[in-house]
C-alpha positions as CSV (number, residue, x, y, z in Angstrom):
1,M,-24.6,31.3,-15.0
2,A,-26.0,30.6,-18.3
3,R,-25.9,26.8,-19.2
4,E,-24.8,25.7,-22.6
5,K,-27.4,23.9,-24.6
6,M,-26.7,20.5,-26.0
7,N,-26.7,19.9,-29.8
8,P,-29.6,17.6,-30.7
9,R,-27.7,16.3,-33.8
10,H,-24.7,15.2,-31.8
11,T,-26.9,13.3,-29.4
12,S,-28.5,11.4,-32.2
13,D,-25.2,10.2,-33.6
14,L,-24.2,8.8,-30.3
15,E,-27.4,7.0,-30.1
16,K,-27.0,5.5,-33.6
17,C,-23.4,4.4,-32.8
18,S,-24.6,2.7,-29.6
19,K,-27.4,0.9,-31.4
20,R,-25.0,-0.4,-34.1
21,S,-22.6,-1.8,-31.4
22,L,-25.4,-3.6,-29.6
23,S,-26.6,-5.2,-32.9
24,N,-23.0,-6.4,-33.8
25,M,-22.7,-7.9,-30.3
26,K,-26.0,-9.8,-30.8
27,S,-24.8,-11.1,-34.2
28,L,-21.6,-12.4,-32.7
29,L,-23.4,-14.0,-29.8
30,T,-25.8,-15.7,-32.2
31,R,-22.9,-17.1,-34.3
32,A,-21.1,-18.4,-31.1
33,V,-24.3,-20.2,-30.0
34,A,-24.6,-21.7,-33.4
35,V,-21.0,-22.9,-33.4
36,I,-21.5,-24.4,-29.8
37,I,-24.8,-26.1,-31.0
38,A,-23.1,-27.5,-34.1
39,A,-20.1,-28.8,-32.0
40,A,-22.6,-30.5,-29.6
41,L,-24.4,-32.0,-32.5
42,V,-21.2,-33.4,-34.0
43,S,-20.2,-34.8,-30.6
44,V,-23.6,-36.6,-30.1
45,P,-23.8,-40.1,-31.8
46,Y,-26.3,-40.5,-34.7
47,P,-28.9,-43.1,-34.1
48,V,-28.0,-46.4,-36.0
49,Q,-29.8,-49.5,-36.9
50,A,-29.7,-52.1,-34.1
51,V,-28.0,-55.4,-34.7
52,D,-29.5,-58.4,-33.0
53,N,-27.6,-61.2,-34.5
54,I,-24.8,-61.9,-37.0
55,R,-24.8,-64.3,-39.9
56,T,-22.2,-65.4,-42.5
57,A,-22.8,-66.3,-46.0
58,G,-20.2,-68.4,-48.1
59,L,-19.0,-70.7,-45.4
60,P,-19.9,-74.4,-45.1
61,Q,-22.8,-75.1,-42.8
62,W,-20.6,-76.9,-40.2
63,L,-18.2,-74.0,-40.2
64,A,-20.5,-71.1,-40.0
65,P,-21.3,-71.3,-36.3
66,V,-17.6,-70.9,-35.5
67,A,-17.2,-67.7,-37.5
68,Q,-20.6,-66.3,-36.2
69,R,-19.6,-66.9,-32.7
70,S,-16.3,-65.1,-33.0
71,L,-17.8,-62.2,-34.9
72,S,-20.5,-61.9,-32.3
73,E,-17.9,-61.5,-29.6
74,V,-16.0,-58.9,-31.6
75,W,-19.2,-56.9,-32.2
76,S,-20.4,-56.9,-28.7
77,S,-16.9,-55.7,-27.4
78,M,-17.0,-52.6,-29.7
79,D,-17.7,-49.2,-28.3
80,P,-21.3,-48.3,-29.2
81,Q,-20.4,-44.6,-29.4
82,R,-18.5,-45.3,-32.6
83,S,-20.2,-44.7,-35.9
84,L,-21.7,-47.7,-37.8
85,S,-19.3,-47.3,-40.8
86,S,-16.4,-47.4,-38.4
87,R,-17.5,-50.5,-36.7
88,L,-18.3,-52.3,-39.9
89,E,-14.8,-51.4,-41.2
90,M,-13.4,-52.8,-38.0
91,M,-15.4,-56.1,-38.4
92,E,-14.0,-56.5,-41.9
93,I,-10.4,-56.0,-40.6
94,V,-10.9,-58.4,-37.8
95,A,-12.5,-61.1,-40.1
96,S,-9.6,-60.9,-42.5
97,R,-7.3,-61.6,-39.6
98,L,-9.3,-64.4,-37.9
99,F,-10.6,-66.4,-40.9
100,D,-7.5,-67.4,-42.8
101,G,-8.3,-68.8,-46.3
102,Y,-11.3,-66.5,-46.7
103,K,-11.8,-62.9,-47.7
104,V,-14.7,-60.5,-47.0
105,V,-16.5,-59.3,-50.1
106,D,-19.4,-57.5,-48.5
107,I,-21.1,-56.6,-45.2
108,E,-24.7,-55.5,-44.9
109,I,-27.3,-55.1,-42.2
110,E,-30.7,-56.5,-43.1
111,E,-33.7,-56.4,-40.7
112,S,-31.4,-56.0,-37.6
113,C,-29.1,-58.8,-38.8
114,L,-25.5,-58.2,-39.8
115,I,-24.5,-60.4,-42.7
116,M,-20.9,-61.0,-43.7
117,Y,-20.3,-62.4,-47.1
118,L,-17.0,-64.4,-47.4
119,V,-15.4,-66.4,-50.2
120,P,-12.4,-68.6,-50.4
121,D,-9.3,-66.7,-51.5
122,R,-8.4,-69.4,-53.9
123,V,-9.7,-72.6,-55.3
124,T,-8.9,-75.8,-53.4
125,K,-9.4,-79.3,-54.6
126,W,-9.9,-82.3,-52.3
127,K,-10.0,-86.0,-52.4
128,V,-10.9,-88.3,-49.4
129,Q,-9.4,-91.7,-48.6
130,I,-11.1,-93.8,-45.9
131,I,-8.7,-96.4,-44.4
132,A,-10.6,-99.2,-42.7
133,P,-9.1,-100.9,-39.6
134,S,-7.5,-104.3,-40.1
135,L,-10.3,-106.8,-39.3
136,R,-10.7,-110.5,-39.8
137,S,-13.6,-111.9,-41.9
138,P,-16.5,-111.5,-41.8
139,A,-16.1,-108.3,-39.6
140,D,-14.0,-106.6,-42.5
141,S,-16.9,-107.0,-44.9
142,W,-19.4,-105.7,-42.3
143,F,-17.2,-102.6,-41.8
144,R,-17.0,-102.0,-45.6
145,D,-20.8,-102.3,-45.9
146,D,-21.2,-99.8,-43.0
147,I,-19.1,-97.1,-44.6
148,Q,-20.8,-97.2,-48.0
149,G,-21.8,-93.7,-48.8
150,M,-19.6,-92.1,-46.1
151,K,-16.9,-91.0,-48.5
152,G,-19.4,-89.0,-50.5
153,R,-20.5,-87.2,-47.4
154,L,-16.9,-86.3,-46.4
155,I,-16.1,-85.0,-49.9
156,E,-19.2,-82.6,-49.5
157,I,-18.0,-81.1,-46.2
158,V,-14.5,-80.3,-47.4
159,R,-15.4,-79.3,-50.9
160,D,-13.8,-75.8,-51.7
161,V,-12.6,-75.4,-48.1
162,P,-9.2,-73.6,-48.2
163,V,-6.3,-75.4,-46.6
164,D,-5.4,-72.3,-44.6
165,S,-8.7,-72.3,-42.9
166,L,-7.9,-75.5,-41.1
167,S,-5.8,-73.4,-38.7
168,W,-9.0,-72.2,-37.1
169,A,-11.6,-74.7,-38.5
170,D,-9.8,-78.0,-37.5
171,V,-11.8,-78.5,-34.3
172,A,-15.2,-78.0,-36.1
173,L,-14.0,-80.3,-38.9
174,R,-13.0,-83.1,-36.5
175,R,-16.4,-82.7,-34.7
176,K,-18.3,-82.8,-38.0
177,I,-16.4,-86.0,-39.1
178,N,-17.1,-87.6,-35.7
179,D,-20.8,-86.9,-36.1
180,I,-20.8,-88.4,-39.6
181,S,-18.8,-91.4,-38.5
182,A,-21.2,-92.1,-35.7
183,E,-24.0,-92.4,-38.2
184,Y,-22.1,-95.2,-40.2
185,V,-19.7,-97.0,-37.8
186,L,-20.8,-96.4,-34.2
187,G,-18.1,-97.4,-31.8
188,W,-15.2,-96.4,-33.9
189,D,-13.2,-93.2,-33.3
190,P,-12.1,-91.4,-36.6
191,S,-8.7,-89.7,-36.8
192,I,-7.8,-87.4,-39.7
193,L,-4.6,-86.6,-41.5
194,V,-4.2,-84.0,-44.3
195,N,-1.7,-84.6,-47.0
196,L,-1.0,-81.4,-48.9
197,S,-0.3,-81.2,-52.7
198,D,0.0,-78.6,-55.4
199,R,-2.6,-80.4,-57.5
200,E,-5.0,-81.9,-55.0
201,N,-5.1,-82.2,-51.2
202,E,-6.0,-85.4,-49.5
203,L,-8.1,-86.0,-46.4
204,Q,-7.3,-89.4,-44.8
205,V,-9.7,-90.8,-42.3
206,R,-8.6,-93.8,-40.1
207,F,-10.5,-95.6,-37.3
208,S,-9.8,-97.1,-33.9
209,G,-12.1,-98.9,-31.6
210,V,-13.7,-97.2,-28.7
211,Q,-14.0,-98.7,-25.2
212,P,-15.6,-100.9,-24.1
213,L,-14.2,-103.7,-26.3
214,V,-15.1,-107.4,-26.3
215,L,-12.6,-109.3,-24.3
216,A,-13.8,-112.8,-24.6
217,F,-16.9,-114.9,-25.6
218,K,-18.9,-117.3,-23.3
219,P,-20.5,-119.8,-25.7
220,E,-23.3,-122.2,-24.6
221,I,-25.0,-125.0,-26.3
222,E,-28.6,-125.9,-25.3
223,S,-30.2,-129.1,-26.5
224,S,-32.5,-131.9,-25.2
225,S,-31.8,-134.1,-28.2
226,I,-27.9,-134.1,-28.4
227,P,-25.7,-135.8,-25.8
228,V,-23.4,-133.6,-23.6
229,I,-20.3,-135.0,-25.2
230,F,-21.3,-133.7,-28.6
231,R,-22.5,-130.4,-27.2
232,S,-19.1,-129.8,-25.6
233,D,-17.5,-130.3,-29.0
234,L,-19.9,-127.8,-30.5
235,R,-19.1,-125.4,-27.7
236,E,-15.4,-125.5,-28.4
237,T,-15.8,-124.9,-32.2
238,M,-18.1,-122.0,-31.4
239,L,-15.3,-120.5,-29.2
240,K,-12.8,-120.8,-32.2
241,D,-15.3,-119.3,-34.6
242,L,-16.0,-116.3,-32.4
243,Y,-12.4,-115.6,-31.7
244,V,-12.3,-113.3,-34.8
245,F,-14.5,-110.8,-32.9
246,N,-12.3,-110.4,-29.9
247,G,-11.1,-106.8,-29.4
248,L,-13.9,-105.2,-31.3
249,P,-16.2,-102.4,-29.8
250,V,-19.2,-103.7,-27.9
251,V,-21.5,-101.1,-29.4
252,W,-20.5,-101.9,-33.0
253,L,-21.1,-105.6,-32.4
254,E,-24.5,-104.8,-30.9
255,R,-25.4,-103.1,-34.2
256,H,-24.3,-106.2,-36.0
257,K,-26.0,-108.5,-33.6
258,V,-28.1,-110.2,-36.2
259,D,-25.0,-110.6,-38.5
260,L,-23.1,-112.3,-35.7
261,Q,-26.0,-114.6,-34.9
262,R,-26.4,-115.5,-38.5
263,F,-22.6,-116.1,-38.8
264,T,-22.6,-118.4,-35.7
265,R,-25.6,-120.3,-36.8
266,Q,-24.2,-121.0,-40.3
267,K,-20.9,-122.2,-38.7
268,L,-22.8,-124.7,-36.5
269,L,-24.9,-125.9,-39.4
270,E,-21.7,-126.9,-41.1
271,R,-20.7,-129.2,-38.2
272,N,-21.0,-133.0,-38.7
273,T,-22.9,-133.4,-35.5
274,V,-25.5,-130.8,-36.4
275,E,-25.7,-131.9,-40.1
276,N,-26.0,-135.6,-39.4
277,S,-28.7,-135.1,-36.7
278,R,-30.5,-132.8,-38.9
279,A,-30.8,-130.3,-36.2
280,Q,-32.4,-126.8,-36.3
281,V,-30.1,-124.0,-34.8
282,S,-31.1,-120.7,-33.2
283,V,-28.5,-118.3,-31.8
284,K,-28.9,-115.6,-29.2
285,F,-26.1,-113.0,-28.8
286,E,-25.7,-110.6,-25.8
287,P,-23.1,-108.0,-26.4
288,A,-20.8,-107.2,-23.5
289,Q,-17.1,-107.2,-22.6
290,I,-17.6,-110.9,-21.7
291,A,-20.1,-111.6,-24.4
292,S,-22.7,-114.4,-24.1
293,V,-23.6,-116.5,-27.1
294,T,-26.2,-119.1,-26.6
295,A,-27.1,-121.7,-29.4
296,E,-30.2,-123.9,-29.2
297,V,-29.5,-127.0,-31.3
298,E,-32.5,-129.4,-31.5
299,S,-32.6,-132.4,-33.8
300,Q,-35.7,-132.8,-35.9
301,K,-35.2,-136.5,-36.5
302,Y,-33.3,-138.1,-33.5
303,S,-32.7,-137.7,-29.8
304,A,-30.0,-139.2,-27.6
305,S,-28.8,-138.8,-24.1
306,A,-26.8,-140.7,-21.4
307,R,-26.7,-140.0,-17.7
308,L,-25.3,-141.6,-14.6
309,V,-27.6,-141.4,-11.6
310,V,-26.0,-141.7,-8.1
311,P,-28.3,-142.0,-5.0
312,V,-27.1,-140.5,-1.8
313,G,-28.2,-141.7,1.7
314,A,-30.7,-144.3,0.6
315,E,-30.6,-148.0,1.3
316,E,-31.3,-150.6,-1.5
317,R,-30.4,-147.9,-4.1
318,Y,-27.5,-148.3,-6.4
319,P,-26.0,-146.1,-9.2
320,E,-27.6,-146.5,-12.5
321,L,-26.7,-145.8,-16.0
322,H,-29.4,-144.5,-18.3
323,L,-29.3,-144.5,-22.1
324,H,-32.0,-142.7,-24.1
325,L,-32.4,-143.3,-27.9
326,G,-35.4,-141.7,-29.7
327,R,-36.8,-141.1,-33.2
328,I,-38.9,-138.1,-33.9
329,V,-41.9,-138.5,-36.3
330,Q,-44.7,-136.2,-37.4
331,P,-48.1,-138.0,-37.4
332,A,-49.8,-134.6,-38.1
333,P,-48.7,-131.2,-39.1
334,F,-47.1,-129.2,-36.2
335,W,-47.1,-132.4,-34.1
336,D,-43.7,-133.8,-33.3
337,L,-43.9,-137.1,-31.6
338,E,-40.9,-138.8,-30.0
339,I,-40.8,-142.6,-30.0
340,Y,-38.0,-143.8,-27.8
341,A,-36.3,-146.7,-26.0
342,E,-34.4,-146.4,-22.7
343,F,-32.0,-148.8,-21.3
344,I,-31.1,-148.8,-17.6
345,T,-28.6,-150.9,-15.8
346,G,-27.7,-150.9,-12.1
347,A,-24.3,-151.2,-10.5
348,N,-25.5,-154.0,-8.2
349,D,-26.5,-156.7,-10.8
350,L,-25.8,-155.1,-14.2
351,D,-29.4,-156.3,-15.3
352,I,-30.8,-154.2,-18.1
353,E,-34.3,-152.7,-17.8
354,T,-35.9,-151.7,-21.1
355,R,-38.5,-149.1,-21.4
356,W,-40.5,-148.3,-24.5
357,G,-42.4,-145.1,-24.8
358,A,-43.7,-142.1,-26.7
359,G,-44.0,-138.4,-25.8
360,W,-44.5,-134.9,-27.1
361,K,-44.2,-131.3,-26.1
362,P,-47.5,-129.4,-25.9
363,W,-45.3,-126.3,-25.5
364,K,-41.5,-125.9,-25.1
365,Q,-41.3,-126.2,-21.4
366,L,-43.5,-129.2,-20.9
367,W,-43.0,-132.8,-22.0
368,V,-45.8,-135.5,-21.6
369,G,-45.8,-139.1,-22.5
370,A,-46.2,-142.7,-21.6
371,E,-43.9,-145.8,-21.5
372,Y,-43.8,-149.4,-20.8
373,S,-41.3,-151.0,-18.4
374,S,-40.3,-154.6,-19.4
375,Q,-38.8,-155.2,-15.9
376,E,-42.0,-154.3,-14.0
377,D,-44.3,-155.2,-16.9
378,T,-46.2,-152.0,-16.1
379,F,-47.4,-148.8,-18.0
380,W,-46.2,-145.5,-16.6
381,W,-47.5,-142.0,-17.4
382,K,-44.7,-139.3,-17.4
383,C,-44.4,-135.6,-17.6
384,R,-41.6,-133.1,-17.1
385,Y,-41.6,-129.4,-16.6
386,S,-38.4,-127.3,-17.1
387,P,-38.6,-123.5,-17.9
388,S,-35.0,-123.6,-19.3
389,P,-32.0,-125.8,-19.3
390,D,-30.4,-124.0,-16.5
391,S,-33.5,-123.5,-14.2
392,P,-35.1,-125.8,-11.6
393,Y,-37.2,-128.6,-13.0
394,I,-39.8,-131.1,-11.8
395,W,-40.9,-134.5,-13.2
396,L,-43.6,-137.1,-12.4
397,R,-43.9,-140.7,-13.2
398,Y,-47.2,-142.5,-12.3
399,S,-48.0,-146.1,-12.9
400,E,-51.2,-148.0,-13.7
401,T,-50.8,-149.7,-10.3
402,D,-51.1,-146.3,-8.4
403,L,-47.4,-146.0,-7.7
404,G,-45.9,-142.6,-8.0
405,I,-42.4,-141.2,-8.4
406,I,-41.6,-137.4,-8.2
407,G,-38.3,-135.6,-8.7
408,A,-37.4,-132.0,-8.3
409,G,-33.9,-130.9,-9.3
410,W,-31.5,-128.1,-9.8
411,P,-28.9,-128.0,-12.6
412,L,-25.5,-127.0,-11.2
413,N,-24.0,-126.6,-14.7
414,Q,-24.4,-128.4,-18.0
415,Y,-22.8,-131.6,-16.6
416,F,-24.3,-132.0,-13.0
417,S,-27.7,-131.7,-11.4
418,I,-28.8,-132.4,-7.8
419,E,-32.3,-133.8,-7.3
420,L,-34.6,-134.6,-4.5
421,N,-36.5,-137.8,-5.3
422,Y,-39.7,-139.5,-3.9
423,D,-40.3,-143.1,-4.9
424,E,-43.2,-145.1,-3.5
425,R,-41.8,-148.3,-4.6
426,Y,-39.2,-148.3,-1.7
427,E,-39.8,-148.2,2.0
428,D,-37.3,-145.4,2.4
429,S,-39.1,-143.2,-0.2
430,F,-37.0,-140.0,0.0
431,N,-33.5,-139.7,-1.3
432,V,-31.1,-137.2,-3.0
433,R,-29.6,-138.1,-6.3
434,I,-26.6,-136.6,-8.1
435,I,-27.1,-136.8,-11.9
436,S,-24.3,-136.5,-14.3
437,E,-24.9,-135.9,-18.0
438,L,-22.7,-137.9,-20.3
């Protein structure tokens, strides 16, 4: 059977059609891949500039950390997949909600730092009133002197601060006022009150004392030239003068330690006892809840003392009354010499022994001198060492006939001392004596 021959032209058309179809399919596939790639590129986040910290501009220095801390928390909680513009827009919205009284005017990123610019939404005028606590003189003047310049500092920190911002800035404002107050009046706690007005707002600052407070004073008078009876009177007047400082903060009085010492000294100088004896006064103040105030009062012209000496457990010894009267002279610069007379009478016969002598202090704790006893018609050398009025002491009396007397004692208080005595003039040399300062 003869086979039919194929038409070469027909075959060529089929090939052409097949080639065209294949080309169209390749074009469609290329476009699909492009669309998929484009979609993938759209879904992948573009790299944005990293933000390491956040800063605000336009807020007071004391308020900026509060805003920056809040903004940092907001920024760190955002989804990093979101675009930068979206996140910045969100930061602006959050800031407008958080920071009442301020509005955002711009946000920019500069060298990995996000900077938010804020301005008050309206002009606010402020005045400051500092109300001092009710104090007695001279503490009231000390407080007024302390707060000099404080009002200007407070005006600076509230200048142009919107009233609405106090809803979120009140804690920071109180903290700042506390810091400023501590610089001026340490020991006083400030409280603030805001009075609103259409024309001008007022910030009132009041103060209350911080614990611990001074509950009482313990005044002491130290003197080797003024009798105890007069020292007791001075002590009572000191107690009355210091009463005005009861209830004040200990740390504040510590800051005014020199002022209190000067005040106490001046009050003592006005007393007749001190004025008539021409005494010099020095005061030492130790701040505490029970505060110690010690005044050293020493006459530069006269010395006087009286004491009752009672021997215990010794035969042929009787109570004695000693009266000491002295006059201080200055034979050379910086040399204060005491010339004195002592009168001693015993309870057994009431005879009076008179002693005339002179002595001086090479230094504060040591007294040396010599005296003549009319009863014994003998010269005696004397010395006494006492580190302080309330510490143990020792004294020695030695005669030209080689007789010695030694005493070592301990003050129980400003009125009484107990003393161990050794006296070679008696067969029973040792005895204990109770000495009462009059």
